[in-house]
C-alpha positions in Angstrom: 19.7 -24.5 5.8 18.7 -27.7 7.7 20.2 -30.5 9.7 21.2 -34.0 8.5 20.0 -37.2 10.0 22.8 -39.8 10.2 23.0 -43.4 11.3 24.9 -44.6 14.4 27.6 -45.9 12.0 28.0 -42.5 10.3 28.1 -40.9 13.7 31.0 -43.1 14.8 32.9 -42.2 11.6 32.8 -38.5 12.4 33.7 -38.7 16.1 37.4 -38.0 15.4 36.5 -34.6 13.9 38.2 -32.0 16.1 35.5 -29.5 15.2 32.7 -31.7 16.4 30.7 -31.1 19.6 28.5 -34.0 20.8 25.3 -33.0 22.6 23.2 -35.3 24.7 19.7 -33.9 25.3 18.4 -36.7 27.5 17.6 -36.0 31.1 20.6 -35.5 33.5 20.0 -38.8 35.3 20.2 -40.7 31.9 23.3 -38.8 30.9 24.9 -39.5 34.3 24.2 -43.3 33.8 26.0 -43.4 30.5 26.7 -41.3 27.4 28.9 -41.1 24.3 32.5 -40.2 25.2 33.1 -36.5 25.2 29.4 -35.7 25.0 28.1 -32.7 26.9 24.7 -32.5 28.5 22.6 -29.6 27.2 19.2 -28.8 28.7 17.0 -25.8 29.3 19.2 -24.6 32.1 22.4 -24.2 30.0 21.2 -24.0 26.4 21.3 -20.2 26.2 24.9 -20.0 27.4 25.9 -22.8 25.0 24.4 -21.0 22.1 26.0 -17.7 23.1 29.5 -19.2 23.7 29.7 -21.9 21.0 31.3 -21.3 17.6 28.5 -21.7 15.2 30.8 -23.0 12.4 31.7 -26.1 14.5 29.7 -29.3 13.7 27.1 -30.5 16.3 26.1 -34.1 16.7 22.9 -34.3 18.7 21.3 -37.4 20.2 18.5 -38.3 22.5 17.0 -41.6 23.6 15.7 -43.0 20.3 16.5 -40.4 17.7 13.2 -38.6 17.7 13.6 -35.6 20.0 17.1 -34.9 18.6 15.5 -33.9 15.3 13.6 -31.0 16.9 16.7 -30.1 18.9 18.8 -30.1 15.7 16.3 -27.9 14.0 16.4 -25.5 17.0 20.2 -25.2 16.7 20.0 -24.6 12.9 17.5 -21.8 13.6 20.0 -20.4 16.1 22.8 -20.0 13.5 24.6 -23.4 13.6 25.6 -24.4 10.1 26.7 -28.1 10.4 24.1 -30.0 12.5 23.6 -33.7 12.7 20.8 -35.7 14.4 21.7 -39.3 15.2 19.0 -41.8 14.2 18.2 -44.4 16.9 19.7 -42.2 19.6 21.6 -43.5 22.6 19.7 -46.8 22.6 21.0 -47.5 19.0 24.5 -46.4 20.0 24.7 -49.0 22.9 23.3 -51.7 20.6 26.0 -51.2 17.9 
């Protein structure tokens, strides 16, 4: 099982999915300065609890700054049992440009 890379446009199309969790893996300061609506900030300090508490059947949309680090994070979540994981190409910088 693996994750799927999707474009910003594809990400916007799945945002209405009730079973989607949006994860921002950028630093807290960047998250505080702006993020996708309903996104949650996941970092080393809270990732263990997130993995333990989250339903692994729900879809995850993961983004970072430019769409590079989110691929590693998506792979990490897949290896921790999540079945429907997306990495957003272009990251938050692409999101704000579209």
